[in-house]
N, C-alpha and C positions, 0 to 999 in steps of 0.2 A: 382230820389236823388235830385235833385235841387230843388228849394224849386220855386213855382207859379210868387212870387217876381223876382230872378234869372233869369227864363227864360223867361220874360216879358223883363225883360231889355238886354235882347243877345239878344232878338226878335228887337228891340228899333235897336240895334245897326246892326243886318244885314239889316235893312231898309236903312241905311247910303249908301250900297257898291251898286251898278248897278246889276240887275240881270245876276246871271250868275257869280257873283266877291265872294261869300259865303265864298268863302277859303280866302281873304283877312281880313275874320272877326277872322280867328282862335285866334291869339292870346290874342286880347282884349276879346274874351271870355271865353277863357280858365281863364285869368285873374279872370273874375268874378267869375266863377266857383270854382275856386282855393279861393279866397275872401270869399266865402262861404261855403265853404266843410272844409277848411285847407288842403288840399293835393289834386291831384288830382286821385282819386281812382279809377279803371276801370269802375263800373258806372257813375261815373260824366262823364269821355271822352265821355262812349256812349250817355251820354243828350244832351250834347256839339255836337258830329256828328249829332246826330238829325235833334239838333235845325238850325243846320247851312246847313242839308241835302246832310254831304260828310261822306264818308266812314270810319268807327272809325277808321282804322290804318292810317288813316293820322292824324285824330286829336292826335292819340295817337306818330305817326313820331315827330309832335310839339312840342307837352310836354315832349315827353324824350330827344330830342336834346337841350331845352334851360335848364339849370341850374336853373333858377326863376321860373320855375313850381316844386312842390313838387308831387313826386312820391309815396312818402312812410309818414305815421304819422311821426309827430317830436312836439319837443318840443317846451315851449310857443317863447323861441327864439331859433333862428340859427345862431350859430358863427363860417362861414366860414375860413379860417383859407389859404392865399395863401403861396404857397409852390412854385412859379415858382423860375426859375433861381436869378431873383432879389434879391428876398426876403429870396433865402435861401444864399445869400450870404450877403445877410445884419441880419443873422438870425433869417429865418423864422425858421426853423427846431427848431430853441432853444424857439419859440416863444409855435411853436405846441407843444413844449413838457410840457413847464411849464403850458401849461392850460390843458391838459389831469394831470397831476400831481395835479392840485390845484382843478377839480372837478372829480377828480379820475374816467375818464373813457376814454377812447382809439375813435381816430377818426371815426365817425361813426356811436358812440353811442349817447345818452339821458341820463341826471343823472337819477336817484331814484323818485326825486322828479317830475319830467318832466318838468323842466325851461328851460332845456339847449341844446341842441341838437351840438355836435360838431361835422365839417367836414375841409375836406381837400380839398382844391381848387388849380385846375393846374395854373390859372392867374385869379385874379378880374382887372386887369389893372390900378394898382398904381406901377407901375415901380417906379417910380420916388421919389416914399415915403414910399419906403418900410423898414421897412417888413409893411403888412396891414394885415388888414382883414374887413370883413365884420360882421355887427351883424344886422340881421332883415334887407337885403341888404342895410346898410349905412357902409359908410366906416371909418375907424379907422387906422389911417397911421402912421408912423414913432414909433411904439413899442417899450415898454420895458416894461420889468417884471415889473415893476412898474404903467406903464400905463396898463396893462392889470390885474394887482390885480384889483386897481378901476375900471375899466369895469367889473368884474366880480365883484366885493363889490356889484355895481349900480343893475344888474339884477339879482343879488340871495336876494337884500332888498325886503321889504315886496310890494314898490312900481312896481319896476323891471320894471319904463319904462325908453326908452332910448331916450335923445334927441339928434339932429344934431350928 
């Protein structure tokens, strides 16, 4: 499933590690694979396992442990809303509900146009600036309904590019 270019990039990565230490290349190899495939479906995981000479179950375990690895198809943009205690106390659930209303979807769903996938995350490590979320792994903090609306307007615009 991976292109020859992605396979070669992973092979080059493996060469950076001592013989027998290919396991250390799992996370960067998964990142390369995800960049190409968009998400880590089983065939991509098998390709990575083969290239690293590891059991597929080991590669799958790493991919499922970390939230930055996508295990299913998603929208063009991923919005991860933090609902840990700090964010809850500062209005995180209100922000989550506002996003669901504004986008017309529930947590775990993608908008009909495929632009935005909305997800709930337990903690994104931004407790000091709660409530917070991430858009495509970039932090947005000290959120209000107004800042969330501006963010959604940007995501739904023709450009749809998120900066900073």
